[in-house]
KEVOTOR-101521 format. One record per atom (N, C-alpha, C): residue in one letter; x, y, z. Coordinates in steps of 0.2 Angstrom, whole numbers, plus 2048, in hexadecimal, padded with zeros to 3 digits. Example, Ala and Ser with C-alpha at 12.3 -4.5 7.8 and 13.67 -1.06 7.14 Angstrom:
<margus>
A8427E4827
A83E7EA827
A8427F0827
S8407F5823
S8447FB824
S840800827
</margus>
This chain:
<margus>
M80680A8A3
M7FF80C8A2
M7FF81289D
A7FB811898
A7FB815892
A7F981C895
G7FB821891
G7F8828893
G7FD82E890
W7FB834892
W7FE83A890
W80383D895
S80883F893
S80D842898
S80E849895
Q81084E89A
Q811855898
Q818856898
D81B85A893
D82285C893
D822863891
W829866891
W82A86D88F
W82E86D889
W82C871884
W83087287E
W83387987F
D83A87987E
D83D87F87F
D83F882877
G83C887875
G83E88986E
G84288F86E
S844892874
S847898875
S84E898871
S851892871
S85889286E
S858892866
V853891863
V85289185C
V852898859
S85789A855
S8578A0852
S8558A084A
G8548A6848
G8528A7841
G84C8A583F
L8478A4843
L8408A2842
L83B8A7844
P8358A7841
P8308AC844
P82E8AA84B
A82C8AF84F
A82A8AD856
A8268A7857
R8218A6853
R81C8A1854
R81F89A853
D82589A850
D82989384F
D82E893855
R82F898859
R83489885E
R831897865
R82B895865
R82789586B
R829890870
S829891876
S82A88C87C
S82388A87F
G823885882
G81C883886
G81B87C887
D81687A88B
D81487388C
D811870886
Y812869886
Y80F865881
Y80E85E883
R80985B881
R807854883
R80A84F87E
R80D849880
R80E84487C
R80C83D87F
Y80B83887B
Y80783287C
Y80C82C87D
L80B828882
L80F822883
L80A81C883
P80A81887E
P80681287E
P80880D883
D803808884
D805802887
D8087FE882
P80C7F9884
P80F7F4880
P8097F087C
L80A7EE876
L8057EA873
L8057E3874
A80B7E0873
A80C7D9874
A8097D687B
G8047D287B
G8017CF881
G7FC7D4884
R7FA7D9881
R7F57DE884
R7EF7DB884
P7EB7DA889
P7E57D788A
P7DF7DB886
F7DB7D8882
F7D67DB87F
F7D17D687D
H7CB7D8880
H7C57D387E
H7C07D787A
A7C07D5874
A7BB7D886F
A7B47D7870
P7B07DB86F
P7A87DA870
P7A77D486B
V7A17D186C
V79F7CB868
V79E7CE861
W79B7D4860
W7997D6859
W79F7D8855
L7A57DA859
L7AB7DC855
L7AE7D5853
E7AE7D0857
E7B17CA855
E7AD7C784F
R7A77C784F
R7A37C5849
R7A57C9843
K7A57CF844
K7A77D483E
K7AE7D283B
A7B37D1840
A7B97CF83E
A7B97C883A
A7B67C383C
A7B57BD839
A7B27BD832
A7AD7C2832
A7A97C282B
A7AE7C6826
V7B17CB828
V7B67CE823
V7BB7CA821
E7BE7C6826
E7C37C1825
E7C17BC81F
R7BB7BA820
R7B87B581B
R7B87B8814
R7B67BF814
R7B67C280D
R7BD7C380A
V7C27C480F
V7C97C580C
V7CB7BE80A
R7CA7B980D
R7CC7B280B
R7C97B0805
D7C37B3804
D7BF7B17FE
D7C27B47F7
L7C67B97F8
L7CA7BC7F3
L7CE7B77EF
G7D07B27F3
G7D47AC7F0
G7D17A87EB
S7CA7A87EB
S7C67A37E7
S7C17A77E3
A7C27AE7E2
A7BE7B27DE
A7BF7B17D7
P7BA7B27D2
P7BB7B17CB
P7C17B67C9
G7C57B37C5
G7CB7B77C2
G7D17B77C7
V7D17B27CC
V7D67B27D1
V7DD7B07CE
E7DC7AD7C8
E7E37AB7C5
E7E77B17C4
G7E47B77C4
G7E87BD7C3
G7E97C17C9
R7E97BD7CF
R7EA7C07D5
R7F17C47D6
E7F67C17D3
E7FD7C57D4
E7FC7CB7D0
G7F97CB7CA
G7F87D27C7
G7F47D77CB
V7EF7D47CE
V7EB7D97D2
V7EF7DB7D8
A7F37D77DB
A7F77D97E0
A7FC7DE7DE
R7FF7DE7D8
R8047E37D6
R8007E97D5
F7FA7E97D2
F7F67EE7D1
F7F57F27D7
L7F37EF7DD
L7F17F27E3
L7F77F57E6
L7FD7F27E6
L8037F57E8
L8057FB7E5
R8047FB7DE
R8068007DA
R8018067DC
S7FB8057DD
S7F680A7DF
S7F880D7E5
E7FA8097EA
E7FB80B7F1
E8028107F0
A80780E7ED
A80D8127EC
A80B8187E9
I8088187E3
I80681E7E0
I8028237E4
A7FD8207E8
A7F88247EC
A7FC8277F1
S8018247F5
S8058277FA
S80982C7F7
S80C82B7F1
S8108307EE
S80C8377ED
R8068367EA
R80283C7E8
R8018407EF
I7FF83D7F4
I7FE8407FA
I8048457FC
E80A8427FA
E8108467FC
E81284A7F6
G80E84B7F1
G80F8507EC
G81384D7E6
I8148477E6
I8188437E1
I8138407DD
A8128427D6
A80C83F7D2
A80E83D7CB
P8138387CB
P8148357C4
P80E8317C2
S80D8307BB
S80782C7B9
S8098257BA
P8048217BA
P80581A7BA
P8098177B5
Q80881A7AF
Q80D8187A9
Q8148197AB
Q81581F7AD
Q81C8217AF
Q81F81C7B4
V81B81B7B9
V81D8167BF
V81F80F7BC
A81B80D7B7
A81C8067B4
A8228067B0
L82380C7AD
L82980C7A9
L83080C7AD
A82F8107B3
A8348107B8
A8368097BB
E8308057BC
E8317FE7BE
E8357FA7B9
L8337FB7B3
L8377F77AE
L83E7F97AD
A83F8007AE
A8468027AE
A84A8007B4
Q8477FD7B9
Q84B7FA7BE
Q84F7F47BC
E84D7F17B7
E8507EB7B5
E8537EC7AE
E8507F17AA
E8537F27A3
E8537F97A2
P8597FC7A5
P85A8037A5
P85980779E
F85680C79E
F855810798
F85481779A
A85581C795
A855823797
A84E826797
G84D82C79A
G84782F79A
G84282D7A0
V84482A7A5
V8408287AA
V84082D7AF
A83A8307B1
A8398367B6
A83C8337BD
E83F8387C1
E8428367C7
E83C8357CC
Q8368387CC
Q8318377D0
Q82E8307CF
A82E82E7C9
A82B8277C7
A8308227CA
R8378237CA
R83B81F7CC
R83A81E7D4
L8398237D7
L8388237DF
L83281E7E0
V82C81F7DC
V82681B7DD
V8278147DC
A82B8137D6
A82D80C7D4
A8318097DA
N83580C7DD
N83980A7E2
N8348087E8
N83080C7EA
N82B80A7EF
N8278047ED
I8258037E7
I8217FD7E5
I8267F77E6
A82C7F77E4
A8317F27E5
A8327F07EC
V8327F57F1
V8337F47F8
V82D7F17FB
L8277F37F9
L8217F17FC
L8207E97FA
R8227E87F3
R8217E17F1
R8267DC7F5
S82C7DF7F7
S8317DB7FB
S82E7DA802
A82B7E0805
A8297DF80B
A8237DA80C
A81F7DA807
A81A7D5807
A81C7CE806
S8227CD804
S8257C6803
S82A7C5808
D82F7C9809
D8357C780D
D8337C7815
L82F7CD817
L82D7CD81E
L8287C881F
A8247C781A
A81E7C281C
A8217BB81D
T8267B981A
T8297B281A
T82F7B281F
A8317B7822
A8367B7827
A8347B382D
D8397B0830
D8377AC836
D8357B183B
E8377B783C
E8357BC840
E8377C383D
V8327C883F
V8347CF83D
V8377D2842
T83D7D6841
T8417D9846
T8407E0845
V8437E484A
V8437EB84A
V8477ED844
P84D7EA843
P8517EC83D
P84E7EB837
D84A7E6836
D8467E5830
D8417EB82F
V83E7EE834
V8397F3833
V83E7F9831
E8437FA834
E848800833
E84A7FF82B
A84C7F9829
A84E7F8822
A8487FA81D
L8427F8820
L83C7FA81B
L83C80281B
Q83C805820
Q83C80D81F
Q84280F81B
R84880C81C
R84E80F818
R84C80D810
A84980880F
A848806808
A84280A805
L83D80C809
L838810806
L83A817806
L83E81980A
L840820809
L848821808
P84B81F803
P85281F802
P855826802
E85182B801
E854832801
E853835808
E85083180D
E84F834813
E856835817
R85683B81A
R85D83D81E
R85E838824
Y858837828
Y85983382E
Y85582D82D
H85982782D
H85682182D
H85781E834
G852819835
G85281583C
G84E819841
L84E816847
L84A81884C
L84C81F84E
R84782484F
R84882B850
R84C82C857
A850831857
A85483385D
A851839860
V84C83C85D
V84984285F
V841842860
Q83E847863
Q837847863
Q83484985C
N82F84585A
N82B848854
N824849856
W82084B851
W81984C852
W81584D84C
I80F84D84C
I80A84D846
I806854847
G807858841
G80385E841
G806864844
G803869843
G80686F847
G80C872843
S810875847
S816878844
S81C873843
S82087583E
S82687083D
S82B871842
W82A876846
W83087884B
W82F876852
H828875854
H82787485B
H82087085B
P81F86C860
P819868861
P81486B865
L814871866
L80F87486B
L808874868
D807874861
D80187485E
D80086E85A
A80386985C
A803862858
A7FC85F859
E7FA85B854
E7F4857855
E7F6851859
F7FC84E859
F7FE84885D
F80584885D
V807847864
V80E846865
V81083F868
P81483B864
P815834866
P81A83486C
P81C82E86E
P82082D874
P827830873
P82A831879
P831834878
P83582F874
A83B831871
A83F82D86E
A842828872
A843829878
A84782487D
A84281E87E
D83C81F87D
D83781987D
D836815877
V838818871
V83781486B
V83A80D86A
P84080C86C
P84380686B
P84080086F
E83E801875
E83A7FC879
E8337FB876
L830800874
L829800871
L82A7FC86A
M82F7FD866
M8307FA860
M8317F2861
D8357F1866
D8367EA867
D8307E6869
D82C7EA86D
D8257E786E
D8217E6868
L8217EB864
L81D7EB85E
L81F7E5859
V8257E4858
V8277DE854
V8257D7857
T8257D785E
T8227D1861
T81B7D085F
A8177D685F
A8107D585D
A80F7D3856
V8147D5852
V8137D484B
V8157CC84A
N8197C984E
N81B7C284D
N8167BE850
G8117C0854
G80D7BC858
G8077BB854
S8027B7857
S7FB7B6854
S7F67B5859
A7F67BA85E
A7F17BA864
A7EA7BC861
Q7EA7C085C
Q7E37C285A
Q7E27C0853
A7DC7C1850
A7DA7BF849
A7DF7C3845
P7E07C183F
P7E57C583A
P7E37CC839
L7DD7CE838
L7DB7D5837
L7DC7D983D
V7DA7D6843
V7DB7DA849
V7E27DB84B
Q7E67D6849
Q7ED7D784B
Q7F07DC846
A7EE7DC840
A7F17E183B
A7EF7E883D
A7E87E9840
A7E67EF842
A7EA7F2848
L7EB7ED84D
L7EE7EF853
L7F57F1852
V7F97ED84D
V8007EF84C
V8007F5848
H7FC7F7843
H7FC7FD840
H7FB803845
A7F6802849
A7F480884D
A7FA809852
Q7FD804855
Q80280485A
Q809807856
F80A805850
F81080884C
F80F81084B
E809812849
E808819848
E80881D84E
T80681A854
T80681D85A
T80D81E85C
I81281985B
I81981985D
I81C81F859
H81A81F852
H81D82384D
H82582384E
P82881D84C
P82F81C84E
P83482084A
F832822844
F83782583F
F83582D83F
T83A83083C
T83983783B
T835838835
D835833830
D83183482A
D83082D828
G82A82C824
G829825821
G824821826
N82282482B
N81D820830
N81781D82C
G814821828
G80E81F825
G80F81A820
R81481A81C
R816815817
R81880E81A
V81C80F81F
V81E809823
V818806827
G81480A82A
G80E80782D
G809804829
R809806822
R80480381E
R8077FC81B
A80E7FC81A
A8117F6818
A8117F181E
L8117F3824
L8107EE829
L8097EA829
V8047EE827
V7FD7EB826
V7FE7E5822
H8017E681C
H8027E1817
H8067DB81A
T80B7DD81E
T8107D8820
T80C7D3825
V8087D682A
V8047D282F
V7FF7CD82B
L7FB7D0826
L7F67CC823
L7F97C681F
R7FF7C881C
R8027C2818
R8057BD81D
R8087BF822
R80B7BB827
R8067B682A
R8007B882B
R7FB7B482E
R7F77B0828
G7F97B1822
G7F67AD81D
G7EF7AF81A
L7ED7B581C
L7E77B881A
L7E77BA813
T7ED7BD811
T7ED7C080A
T7F47BD807
P7F37B7803
P7F97B4800
P7FD7B97FC
S7FA7BE7F9
S7FD7C47F6
S7FA7CA7F9
A7FE7D07F9
A7FC7D67FC
A7F67D97F7
V7F07D67F8
V7EB7D87F3
V7E57DC7F7
L7E67DD7FD
L7E17E1801
L7E37E8802
P7DF7ED7FE
P7E17F47FE
P7DE7F8804
V7DF7F580A
V7DC7F8810
V7E07FF812
S7E67FF810
S7EA805811
S7E780B80D
L7E5809806
L7E280F802
L7DB811805
V7D780C808
V7D180E80A
V7D2812810
L7D6811815
L7D881581B
L7DA81C819
L7DE81C813
L7E0823811
L7DA82780F
T7D582480C
T7CF82780A
T7CB829810
L7CA825815
L7C782781B
L7CB82B820
G7CE83081D
G7D3834821
G7D1836828
D7CB83A828
D7C983C82F
D7C7837833
R7C4832831
R7C282C835
R7C8828837
Y7CD828833
Y7D3824835
Y7D682883A
V7D782E83A
V7DA832840
V7D6831846
E7CF831845
E7CB83084B
E7CC82984E
G7CD82484A
G7CE81E84C
G7D481D850
L7DA82084D
L7E081F851
L7E0823857
T7DC829857
T7DC82D85E
T7D8829863
A7D3825861
A7CF821866
A7D481C869
Y7D8819864
Y7DC813866
Y7E181686C
R7E381C86C
R7E881F871
R7E4821877
Y7E281C87B
Y7DF81D881
Y7E481F887
G7E182188D
G7E5822892
G7E281E898
G7E781C89C
G7E58188A2
G7E68108A1
D7E280C8A5
D7E38058A5
D7E180289F
V7E57FD89D
V7E47F9897
V7DE7F6896
V7DB7F489C
V7D47F189C
V7CF7F589E
G7D07FC89E
G7CB8018A0
G7C680289A
E7C180589B
E7BC807897
E7BE80B891
E7C3810892
E7C581488D
E7C9810888
A7CD80B88B
A7D2807887
A7CD802882
R7C87FF885
R7C47FA882
R7C07FE87C
S7BD80487E
S7B9807879
S7BD80A873
G7C380D875
G7C7810870
G7CA80B86B
T7CC80586E
T7CF80086A
T7CA7FD865
T7C47FC868
T7BE7F9864
T7BC7FE85E
A7BC805860
A7BB80985A
A7C0809855
W7C6808857
W7CB808851
W7CA80284D
L7C97FC851
L7C97F684D
L7C27F6849
D7BD7F984B
D7B77F9847
D7B87FD840
L7BC802841
L7BE80683B
L7C2802836
F7C77FF839
F7CC7FB835
F7C87F5832
L7C47F2835
L7C07EC832
L7BC7EF82C
E7B97F482D
E7B57F7828
E7B97F9822
A7BF7FB823
A7C37FD81D
A7C67F681A
A7C77F181E
A7C97EB81B
A7C37E8817
D7BD7E9819
D7B77E6816
D7B67EA80F
V7B77F080F
V7B77F4809
V7BC7F2804
A7C27F1807
A7C87EF803
A7C77E8800
A7C47E4803
A7C37DD800
A7BE7DE7FB
S7B97E27FB
S7B47E37F6
S7B77E67F0
Q7BC7EB7F1
Q7BF7EE7EC
Q7C47EA7E8
A7C77E67EC
A7CC7E17E9
A7C97DC7E5
A7C37DA7E7
A7BF7D57E3
A7BC7D87DD
A7BA7DE7DD
A7B87E27D7
A7BE7E37D2
L7C47E47D5
L7C97E57D0
L7CB7DF7CD
T7CB7D97D1
T7CC7D37CE
T7C87D17C8
A7C17D37C9
A7BC7D27C4
A7BE7D67BE
D7C07DC7BF
D7C17E17BA
D7C77DF7B6
V7CC7DC7B9
V7D27D97B6
V7D07D37B1
A7CC7CF7B4
A7CA7C97B0
A7C67CB7AA
A7C27D07AB
A7BE7D37A5
A7C27D67A0
L7C87D97A2
L7CC7DC79D
L7D07D7799
R7D27D279D
R7D57CC799
R7D17C9794
R7CB7C8796
R7C67C5791
R7C57CA78B
T7C57D078C
T7C57D5786
T7CB7D4782
W7D17D4785
W7D77D3781
W7D77CD77D
G7D47C7780
G7D47C177D
G7D07C1777
E7CA7C5777
E7C57C6772
E7C97C976C
R7CD7CF76E
R7D07D2768
R7D57CE764
V7D97CA768
V7DE7C6765
V7DA7C1761
K7D47BE763
K7D17B975F
K7CE7BC759
V7CB7C2759
V7C87C5753
V7CE7C674E
R7D37C8750
R7D97CA74C
R7DB7C3748
R7DC7BE74D
R7DE7B774A
R7D97B4745
D7D27B5747
D7CD7B3743
D7CD7B673C
G7CF7BC73C
G7CF7C0736
G7D57BE731
E7DA7BB735
E7E07B8731
E7E07B1730
G7DA7AE732
G7D97A7731
G7DE7A2735
R7DF7A573B
R7E47A2740
R7E079F746
R7E379A749
R7E079874F
R7E179C755
A7DE79B75B
A7DF79F761
A7E679D763
P7E97A2767
P7F07A0769
P7F079A76E
R7F579676E
R7F5791773
R7F679477A
A7F479077F
A7F4793786
A7FB794788
D800790785
D807791787
D80B795783
S80879977E
S80B79D779
S80D7A477D
A8127A777A
A8147AE77D
A80E7B277D
T80A7B2778
T8047B7777
T7FF7B677D
A7FD7AF77E
A7F87AE783
A7FB7AF78A
R8027AE78B
R8057AF792
R8057B6793
L8077BA78E
L8077C178F
L8007C4791
L7FB7C278E
L7F47C4790
L7F37C3797
R7F57BD79A
R7F47BC7A1
R7F97C07A6
Q7FF7C27A3
Q8047C67A7
Q8037CE7A7
L7FF7D07A2
L7FF7D87A1
L7FD7DC7A7
P7F87D97AB
P7F67DE7B0
P7FB7DF7B5
E8007DA7B6
E8057DA7BB
E80B7DE7B8
A80C7DD7B1
A8117E07AE
A80F7E47A7
P80C7EA7A9
P8087EE7A3
P80D7F179E
V8137F27A0
V8187F479B
V81E7EF79A
L81F7EE794
L8247E9792
L8287EB78C
T82E7E978C
T8327E9786
T8337E1784
A8367E077E
A8377D977C
A83B7D6781
R8407D9783
R8457D6788
R8427D578F
A83D7D9791
A83A7D8797
A8357D2796
A8317D2791
A82D7CC78F
A8317C678F
Q8377C678C
Q83B7C078C
Q83D7BD793
R83E7C2797
R8407C079E
R83A7BE7A2
L8347C17A1
L82E7BF7A4
L82C7B87A2
L82C7B779C
L8297B179A
L82E7AB799
G8357AD799
G83A7A8798
G83A7A4791
V8397A978C
V8387A6785
V83E7AA781
A83E7A877B
A8437AB777
A8417B2775
F8467B6774
F8457BD773
F8407BE76D
D8417BA767
D83C7BB762
D8357B9763
N8347B4767
N82D7B2769
N82A7B876E
A82E7BA772
A82B7C0777
A8297C6772
R82E7C876E
R82C7CE769
R8267CC765
S8267C6762
S8207C475E
S8197C5762
G81A7C2768
G8137C376C
G8117CA76E
L8167CE76F
L8157D5770
L8127D876A
E8157D7765
E8137DA75E
E80C7D875D
E80A7D175E
E8037CF75D
E7FE7D3761
L8007D4767
L7FB7D776C
L7FB7DF76A
A8007E2767
A8007E8765
A7FB7E975F
E7FC7E475A
E7F87E4754
E7F07E3756
A7EF7DF75B
A7E87DE75E
A7E67E4762
E7E97E9763
E7E87EF767
E7E77ED76E
V7EA7E9770
V7EB7E7777
V7F07EC77A
L7F67EC777
L7FC7F0779
L7FD7F6774
Q8007FB777
Q802801773
Q80A801773
R80D80376D
R81480376D
R81680A76F
R81C80B772
R81F811774
R826811774
K82A815771
K831815771
K833818777
V83881577B
V83A817781
V842818781
D84581677C
D84C81777C
D84E815775
R854817773
R85681676C
R85680E76B
G85380C766
G852805764
G84E801769
T84B80476E
T847800773
T83F802772
T83B7FE771
T8347FF771
T8317FC777
A82D80077B
A8297FD780
A8217FC77E
Y81E7F7781
Y8177F577F
Y8137F6785
L80E7FB785
L80A7FD78B
L8037FA78A
A8017F8790
A7FA7F6790
A7F67FB793
G7F480078E
G7F1806791
G7EA805795
E7E6800793
E7E07FF797
E7E27FD79E
V7E87FA79F
V7E97F87A6
V7EA7FF7AA
F7ED8047A7
F7EE80A7AB
F7E880E7AC
D7E380D7A7
D7DC8107A8
D7D980C7AE
L7DA8067AE
L7D78027B4
L7DA8047BA
L7E08057BA
L7E48077C0
L7E280E7C3
G7E18137BE
G7DE8197C0
G7D78197C2
H7D38157BF
H7CC8147C1
H7CC8117C8
T7D080D7CA
T7D08097D0
T7D280E7D5
E7D88127D4
E7DA8177D9
E7D581C7DA
R7D281F7D5
R7CC8247D6
R7C78217DB
R7C581B7D9
R7BF8177DD
R7C18167E4
L7C88157E5
L7CA8147EC
L7CB81A7F0
A7CB8207EC
A7CB8267F0
A7C482A7F1
S7BF8267EF
S7B88297F0
S7B58267F7
T7B382A7FB
T7B0828801
T7AA823800
Q7A78237FA
Q7A281E7F9
Q7A48187F4
W7AB8187F3
W7AE8137EF
W7AB8137E8
D7A88197E6
D7A58197DF
D7A58217DD
T7A98237D8
T7AA82A7D7
T7A482D7D4
R79F8297D2
R79882B7D0
R79482E7D6
L79682B7DC
L79282D7E2
L7968327E6
S79C8327E6
S7A08377EA
S7A78387E6
P7AA83E7E6
P7B083F7E2
P7B683D7E7
P7BC83C7E4
P7C183A7E8
P7C383F7ED
V7C583D7F3
V7C78427F8
V7CE8437F9
R7D28407F5
R7DA8417F5
R7DC8417EE
P7E38437ED
P7E58447E7
P7E583D7E3
V7E383E7DD
V7E28387D8
V7E383A7D1
P7E58357CD
P7E68377C6
P7DF83A7C2
A7E083D7BD
A7DA83F7B9
A7D68397B7
R7D083B7B6
R7CB8357B4
R7CD8317AE
P7CF82B7AF
P7D18277A9
P7CB8247A5
Q7CD82179F
Q7C881E79B
Q7C481979F
Q7BE81879F
Q7BA8137A3
Q7BC80C7A0
P7BE8077A5
P7C08017A3
P7BA7FD7A0
</margus>
């Protein structure tokens, strides 16, 4: 039966700290019910809301400009990794991150370490969206590996062996906002969690919401719980076939709804009988918020897809105008130039070698395509190493900054409300 238990914290043996950090006293910690097989009967209105939002998410697969869905997916994963890093005080620019991504396959000097860390997170999130989503089953070691990959510099990897807490002092849980279960209960709770991840008892969005809330309640790691918990949302939705690619920025929306997000998780942490009124109302409140966030995320993903399609059309017009001025025909659909125009949102920084790998064409053809786009003012040249020129799609980064700012506004429009979390400076309007 879920509920709160009281324990004693002995801080008397700690030396070298101020008295406020050496306090002893009682504190409360929470032990949730297992999630797999937990009975829950959603109100009719909530079931209808879940079905309506799910339809909107599925409609993303047939929206105009959907041929660029992989580019949009990479866009959103990059946004999430950068936004998470900003919250932790790491703030490389999107251009620096993209250069660091490129340097993972084509090493060159001058890449900032913070940008490398964020680029690593993007690679891990992409891997999680594919590897975990297509695995026969997700295991606890898989989730531990995800934490290890997302936080390679973390001192303690794997399930925690100590008590942790959220808020208050770094030295004791007496003033904490929330204290999760004892470390001894974590392995069994995580075994239950992956059973829930691998099941399909609920609708996809409901399942993702419950898995996320349960994971954040268990708080199984000493660090990285937020990042891993957000990645599990993508994992569940893709395993259930709701998002063929990780294109639903629900995590970014929840980051923006910070206070309501905490309130929703708090409501989810009921006490008493799993079928009691507190359990039903608390779980319903959390699911209602998560579905609202998913609805907003679907609308924002659709808007971004349209923005990317419009940007491609603008690029195409620039190339056409330049070719018309030279008395040349439009580039063939299978030409390096045309294919680069389709790929740029997903790969906004390229060298000739990178373009060669991306397109599978001869080096000279790749370089010729990049040069044509630079001459048409679609790309900008930048020296990144001796003898190496990178080509940057600056408008992609403007659009990325615009999207990140929009997703950080509680009205999803910075003209109506300013961003409520760290974001890049206002970019050029796309």
